[in-house]
C-alpha positions, 0 to 999 in steps of 0.5 A: 814844403807843405808837409813840413808844417801842421795846421792847428785851430781851436774848437771855436771854429765849430767844425766837428773833430772828425771833419778836422781830422779829415782835413788833417787839422789839429784842434784845441778845445775851449771849455764850458760849464753849467753854473748849476754844477760847476763841472767844466767840460771841453767843447764837443765833450757833451752831445750837442743836442743835449747841450741845447736841450739843457739851455732850453730848460733854463740852464746857464752855461759859462765858457773859458778860453784855451789856457796856456797848458792846453797850448803847450800840450798840443804844440810841443809834440808837433815841434818835437816831431820836427814840424812847424805850426800854423795856428789859426785862432779864435777872434781876439775880439771875443776871447783871450784864446789868441793872446794865450796862444801867442804867449805860448808860441813865444815861449816854445820858439825860444825852446825850439829855435829851429822850428817856426810857430806862426799865429794868425788871429782869424778875427772870426768865430764859429764856422766863419773861423771854420771857413778860414781854416778851410781856406788854409787847408786848400792852400796847404793842399795846393803845396803852399809853404807855411809862409805862403799860406800865412801870407794868403790867409792874411790877404783873405782875413777881412773878407771872411763874412759872418752873418748871424741871427738869433731866436731868443734875445735873452742870450745877447742881453746876458752877454751885454750885446743888447740892453734889457729894455731892447731885449724885452721890447724886441721879444714882445714885437718879434724883432730879430737882430741881424749881426755880423763880425766886424774888422776888429773881430767883434760881434756887432748888430747891423740891423733888425727885422720883424720875424724869423723868416725875414731875418733869414732872408736878410742874411741871404741878401747880404751874401748876394750883395758881397760874395765873390765868385767861387767862394765856399759857403758854410752855415752853422746852426744852434739846433735849428736844422730846419732853418739852416735847410731853409737858408740853404734852399733860398741860396740855391734856388734864388741865388744859384749858390751851393752850400758846402757845409752845414754844421752845429754852433758848438757849445762855447759859441752857443753858450753866448748866442743860444738855441736857434742861432743861425749863421752864414759864412762866405768870402766877400768883397768886404766884411 
């Protein structure tokens, strides 16, 4: 029965804690720190606009995965309450968070053999992972059991589409996504990459265009080519709400599509993509 299990995810899904609470989803935070202070903070602990202001001021943020202790402290009370767990994890292609979750699940399964812990690698990030969680919420609310929900999610796994663009190439360079030469040349020519998350959960550059508006339109075009009927549509942004609203307007007026949610790119994802990141998520025929 649906009421016998708890949905759990982590903060890389970039859905605000209050929204996850509304969806009745437990959230485990990842962490970050600014290198000039070395003080670790949990995702969502600092006001997000202050986080992006600090990045624009030149501060560098480093991130860390969910460690095993945080998993134990989240999972144990659920199991002791007699509930099973369906955990939807941040992409294994971008973090060891999922691997840590699987290790803890195996340990706790031995301690609580009467309970079930299912871990699904979402192969997703930001509100793409958030959309995957939303699909799980819908399945649960339809009355699906844990096993039925997990099976349905596995079928959807490689259909959750992610399309990203960034404002400043320095963050992709710092993370090793592009070379220093590409970053310098791209900045000089106002070239904006359009990226996606592939079937292995890695962030991959697909194409590039000249100018911010063209990169936004390119993401809308990708949605138009592959979206399936009745798909939810999520947008996340790195403190660039005007661009998110522009993308929303294009989708509504030119593609007759309704955007279900606009959310911030959180601190952990934002540390790697930077201010001005804009991302679009939906269910498509393929990633």
